[in-house]
C-alpha positions as CSV (number, residue, x, y, z in Angstrom):
1,G,0.0,0.0,0.0
2,R,0.9,3.6,-0.3
3,V,-0.2,4.6,3.3
4,L,2.4,4.6,6.0
5,F,1.7,4.2,9.7
6,V,4.1,6.3,11.7
7,Y,4.2,5.9,15.5
8,N,6.3,6.7,18.6
9,L,6.1,10.4,17.9
10,E,6.6,13.4,20.2
11,R,3.0,14.3,20.8
12,S,3.6,17.8,22.1
13,R,5.8,19.0,19.1
14,I,4.9,16.9,16.1
15,T,2.9,18.6,13.3
16,P,1.7,17.5,9.8
17,D,4.2,19.8,8.2
18,A,7.1,18.2,10.0
19,L,6.1,14.7,8.7
20,F,5.5,16.2,5.2
21,H,9.0,17.6,5.0
22,L,10.6,14.5,6.3
23,F,8.9,12.1,3.9
24,S,9.0,14.4,0.9
25,G,12.6,13.4,0.3
26,Y,11.4,9.9,-0.7
27,G,8.3,10.8,-2.9
28,D,5.2,12.9,-3.3
29,V,3.3,13.2,0.0
30,L,-0.5,13.7,-0.5
31,K,-1.9,13.7,3.0
32,V,-0.8,13.6,6.6
33,K,-3.1,12.9,9.5
34,I,-2.2,12.8,13.2
35,M,-4.6,10.6,15.2
36,W,-7.1,12.6,17.3
37,N,-7.2,10.1,20.2
38,N,-3.5,9.3,20.2
39,R,-1.1,12.1,19.1
40,E,1.9,9.7,19.0
41,H,0.4,8.0,15.9
42,A,0.0,9.4,12.4
43,L,-0.8,8.3,8.8
44,V,1.2,9.5,5.8
45,E,-0.2,8.9,2.3
46,M,2.3,8.8,-0.5
47,A,1.5,9.1,-4.2
48,D,3.2,5.8,-5.1
49,A,3.4,2.5,-3.3
50,K,7.1,2.1,-4.2
51,D,7.9,5.5,-2.6
52,A,6.1,4.4,0.5
53,D,8.1,1.2,0.8
54,L,11.3,3.1,0.2
55,A,10.6,5.6,2.9
56,R,9.7,2.8,5.3
57,S,12.9,0.9,4.7
58,L,15.1,4.0,5.2
59,L,13.4,5.7,8.1
60,H,12.0,2.9,10.3
61,D,13.8,3.0,13.6
62,R,16.8,4.9,12.1
63,V,16.1,8.5,12.9
64,S,14.9,10.5,16.0
65,L,12.6,13.4,15.7
66,Y,12.2,15.8,18.7
67,G,14.0,13.3,20.9
68,K,12.0,10.1,20.0
69,K,13.0,7.5,17.5
70,I,10.2,7.2,15.0
71,R,8.9,3.9,13.6
72,V,7.3,3.3,10.2
73,D,5.2,0.5,8.9
74,I,2.9,-0.1,5.9
75,S,-0.7,0.6,6.9
76,K,-3.7,-1.6,6.0
77,K,-5.6,1.5,4.9
78,S,-5.8,2.3,1.2
79,E,-6.0,6.1,1.7
80,V,-6.2,8.8,4.4
81,R,-9.7,10.2,4.8
82,V,-9.9,13.9,5.5
83,K,-13.1,15.5,6.8
84,T,-14.1,18.9,5.5
85,G,-16.3,21.5,7.2
86,T,-15.9,20.1,10.7
87,N,-15.6,23.5,12.3
88,E,-13.1,22.0,14.7
89,P,-9.8,23.9,14.7
90,E,-7.9,21.2,16.5
91,Y,-8.9,18.6,13.9
92,E,-7.9,20.9,11.0
93,R,-4.5,21.5,12.7
94,L,-3.8,17.7,12.9
95,T,-4.9,16.9,9.4
96,T,-3.6,18.4,6.1
97,N,-4.3,17.6,2.5
98,Y,-1.2,18.8,0.5
99,S,-2.4,17.8,-2.9
100,D,-3.7,21.3,-3.7
101,T,-1.1,23.3,-1.8
102,P,1.8,25.4,-3.4
103,V,4.4,23.4,-1.5
104,F,3.1,20.2,-3.0
105,K,3.2,21.5,-6.5
106,R,6.8,22.7,-6.0
107,Y,7.9,19.2,-5.2
108,L,5.6,17.3,-7.5
109,G,7.5,15.1,-9.9
110,R,10.9,16.5,-8.8
111,K,13.9,14.3,-9.3
112,R,15.0,12.9,-6.0
113,T,18.0,11.0,-4.7
114,P,16.7,9.1,-1.7
115,A,19.3,8.6,1.0
116,E,19.3,7.1,4.5
117,P,19.4,9.4,7.5
118,S,22.7,11.2,7.8
119,R,24.2,14.1,9.7
120,L,25.0,15.7,6.3
121,L,22.2,17.6,4.6
122,F,21.8,18.3,0.9
123,I,20.6,21.9,0.1
124,Y,19.4,23.0,-3.3
125,G,18.1,26.4,-4.3
126,L,20.9,28.9,-3.5
127,Y,20.9,32.2,-5.2
128,D,23.7,33.6,-7.3
129,R,26.9,34.5,-5.4
130,C,25.5,33.2,-2.2
131,T,28.1,32.8,0.5
132,E,28.7,30.0,2.9
133,R,28.2,32.4,5.8
134,T,24.7,33.1,4.6
135,V,23.9,29.3,4.5
136,Y,25.5,28.9,8.0
137,E,23.4,31.7,9.5
138,H,20.2,30.0,8.1
139,F,21.1,26.8,10.0
140,K,22.8,28.4,12.9
141,Q,20.0,27.4,15.3
142,F,21.1,23.7,14.9
143,A,24.8,24.4,15.4
144,P,26.3,23.1,12.1
145,D,30.0,22.3,12.2
146,G,30.6,22.6,8.4
147,V,29.2,24.3,5.4
148,Q,30.4,23.9,1.8
149,I,29.1,25.2,-1.5
150,S,29.5,22.9,-4.4
151,K,32.2,23.9,-6.9
152,S,30.4,22.3,-9.9
153,N,27.0,23.9,-9.1
154,T,26.8,27.0,-7.0
155,R,23.1,26.4,-6.3
156,I,24.0,23.4,-4.2
157,A,25.4,23.3,-0.7
158,F,26.1,20.8,2.0
159,V,25.5,21.4,5.7
160,R,27.0,19.0,8.3
161,L,25.4,18.7,11.7
162,Q,26.8,17.2,14.8
163,S,24.3,14.3,14.9
164,I,21.6,12.6,12.8
165,D,18.9,13.8,15.2
166,Q,19.9,17.4,14.8
167,A,20.0,17.0,11.0
168,A,16.5,15.6,11.0
169,E,15.2,18.6,13.0
170,A,17.0,21.0,10.7
171,L,15.5,19.3,7.7
172,V,11.9,19.5,8.8
173,S,12.5,23.1,10.0
174,R,14.4,24.6,7.0
175,N,12.9,22.7,4.1
176,D,10.9,24.9,1.7
177,T,12.2,28.1,3.4
178,R,14.1,31.0,1.8
179,L,17.6,32.3,2.5
180,D,18.1,35.8,3.6
181,G,18.2,37.8,0.3
182,G,17.1,34.8,-1.8
183,H,13.9,34.3,-3.8
184,H,14.0,30.5,-4.2
185,H,12.6,27.9,-1.8
186,L,15.2,25.6,-0.5
187,R,15.0,21.8,-0.9
188,V,16.6,20.1,2.0
189,T,17.1,16.3,2.2
190,F,19.6,13.9,3.6
191,S,22.8,13.5,1.6
192,S,24.3,10.3,0.5
193,Q,27.9,11.7,0.6
194,D,30.4,11.0,3.3
195,P,30.1,13.8,6.0
196,E,33.8,13.5,6.8
197,K,34.8,14.6,3.3
198,I,33.0,17.9,3.6
199,Q,35.5,20.6,4.4
200,G,33.8,24.0,4.3
201,F,33.3,27.3,6.1
202,V,33.3,27.0,9.9
203,P,32.9,30.3,11.9
204,S,35.3,29.2,14.7
205,Q,38.1,28.9,12.1
206,G,37.6,32.5,11.0
207,G,36.6,34.0,7.7
208,G,33.3,35.5,6.6
209,R,33.1,34.2,3.0
210,S,34.2,31.1,1.2
211,K,37.7,31.3,-0.3
212,R,36.2,30.9,-3.8
213,H,34.0,34.0,-3.4
214,A,36.7,36.0,-1.8
215,E,38.9,35.5,-4.9
216,D,36.0,36.6,-7.1
217,R,35.8,39.9,-5.2
218,P,39.2,41.5,-5.0
219,S,40.0,43.6,-2.0
220,D,40.5,47.4,-2.2
221,R,43.3,47.5,0.3
222,P,46.1,47.9,-2.3
223,A,44.4,51.0,-3.6
224,Q,44.2,52.4,-0.1
225,R,47.9,51.8,0.4
226,R,48.6,53.7,-2.9
227,R,46.6,56.7,-1.8
228,Q,48.3,56.8,1.6
229,S,51.8,56.5,0.1
230,S,51.3,59.4,-2.3
231,P,49.6,62.3,-0.5
232,Q,48.7,65.4,-2.5
233,K,51.0,68.3,-2.3
234,T,49.7,71.6,-0.9
235,S,50.5,75.1,-2.0
236,N,52.4,75.8,1.3
237,E,54.9,73.1,0.5
238,T,58.5,74.5,0.2
239,S,61.8,73.1,-0.9
240,M,65.4,74.1,-0.2
241,S,67.5,74.7,-3.3
242,G,70.6,76.7,-3.8
243,G,70.5,78.5,-0.5
244,K,67.0,80.0,-1.2
245,V,63.6,79.0,0.1
246,R,61.2,78.6,-2.8
247,S,57.4,78.4,-2.5
248,L,55.6,76.4,-5.1
249,K,52.5,78.0,-6.6
250,P,49.6,75.6,-7.4
251,R,49.3,74.6,-11.0
252,G,46.9,76.5,-13.1
253,G,47.0,79.5,-10.7
254,G,49.7,81.5,-12.6
255,N,51.7,81.9,-15.8
256,N,53.6,78.7,-16.5
257,D,54.1,77.9,-12.9
258,V,56.2,80.9,-12.0
259,L,58.4,80.3,-8.9
260,K,58.3,83.0,-6.3
261,T,61.5,83.4,-4.4
262,S,61.6,84.8,-0.9
263,T,64.5,86.6,0.5
264,K,66.7,84.9,3.0
265,V,69.4,86.5,5.1
266,S,72.8,85.1,4.1
267,Q,75.0,83.9,6.8
268,P,78.6,85.1,7.0
269,N,80.9,83.5,4.4
270,E,77.8,82.1,2.6
271,E,77.5,82.8,-1.1
272,V,74.0,82.8,-2.6
273,T,74.3,82.0,-6.3
274,P,71.2,82.3,-8.5
275,G,70.6,79.4,-10.8
276,R,68.1,76.8,-11.8
277,R,66.1,74.9,-9.2
278,L,67.9,71.8,-7.9
279,S,66.7,68.9,-5.9
280,D,67.5,68.8,-2.2
281,R,70.1,66.1,-2.7
282,E,71.7,67.9,-5.6
283,G,71.6,71.3,-3.9
284,K,73.6,70.1,-0.9
285,S,76.5,68.9,-3.1
286,R,76.7,71.7,-5.7
287,T,75.1,74.8,-7.1
288,R,75.0,75.4,-10.8
289,P,76.1,79.0,-11.6
290,E,73.9,81.3,-13.6
291,P,74.7,81.2,-17.3
292,A,76.7,84.2,-18.4
293,T,74.1,85.6,-20.7
294,T,74.4,89.2,-19.6
295,S,77.9,89.8,-21.0
296,V,76.9,88.2,-24.4
297,Q,73.9,90.5,-24.6
298,N,76.0,93.6,-23.8
299,K,78.5,92.7,-26.6
300,D,75.7,92.4,-29.0
301,A,74.3,95.7,-28.0
302,E,77.7,97.4,-28.5
303,T,78.0,95.9,-32.0
304,K,74.6,97.2,-33.0
305,N,75.1,100.7,-31.5
306,P,78.5,101.9,-32.4
307,L,77.6,105.4,-31.2
308,Q,77.6,104.2,-27.6
């Protein structure tokens, strides 16, 4: 049959949604009904008898939900009957028909890879450029000890919990939810991969993003270092050259960057020689004398004016 009898449930915390999310990893779930007279028992109707048998073989006495190990058997019932118009809120809370709900349509006919309960969860539905820290924060309540985004498909991630029981609670709580900043509903199931091979982002080991995403987004620190190493020059900046103090005028404020020289009292036995502007290092060693242009100009003037 396609109806499963699930028992040994935690009556104070179990809900139809929790059973729906747990069994959705093995097939399409049509209806879930928690018994009115005994809240530790429930019926789960699958769309296919093969899916029901697969779920029974993989979940029976192998996973705990809310502290109690659940047990699964094939029921003698052919379907789960749901009453309508009962006007009993408690009954409606314990019985749900998922065949017409949006969550059922999102999972209807989806390709599944059924796996036995594991402390490693398979997450599908990440948005573009999602980071491992974002995935970790979504599962932080269940204290994961490893998160890794797939290198071949960035919409897939793996979350490793500390135990199978914690993984089961994280599965029923985070399946069909959205990440912070995402628009897709997550699909969360048990993973068939080895949990020990997952090496991903762990907050206690430092880092806020995965290494792969950090490489895609280059840091701006080198640019900051360049700006700090080359500060802009101000108009009050002065330089020593040839025994004179010269004040630099800002560019664009005068005719061809004219240099204004300020007078300086010469010390005894100090010769102030006019000349071109030299660097500080060059000015200490030597001073280039002024070209002898005055005498040449005087000779030319005498040649042109013989009367003088």
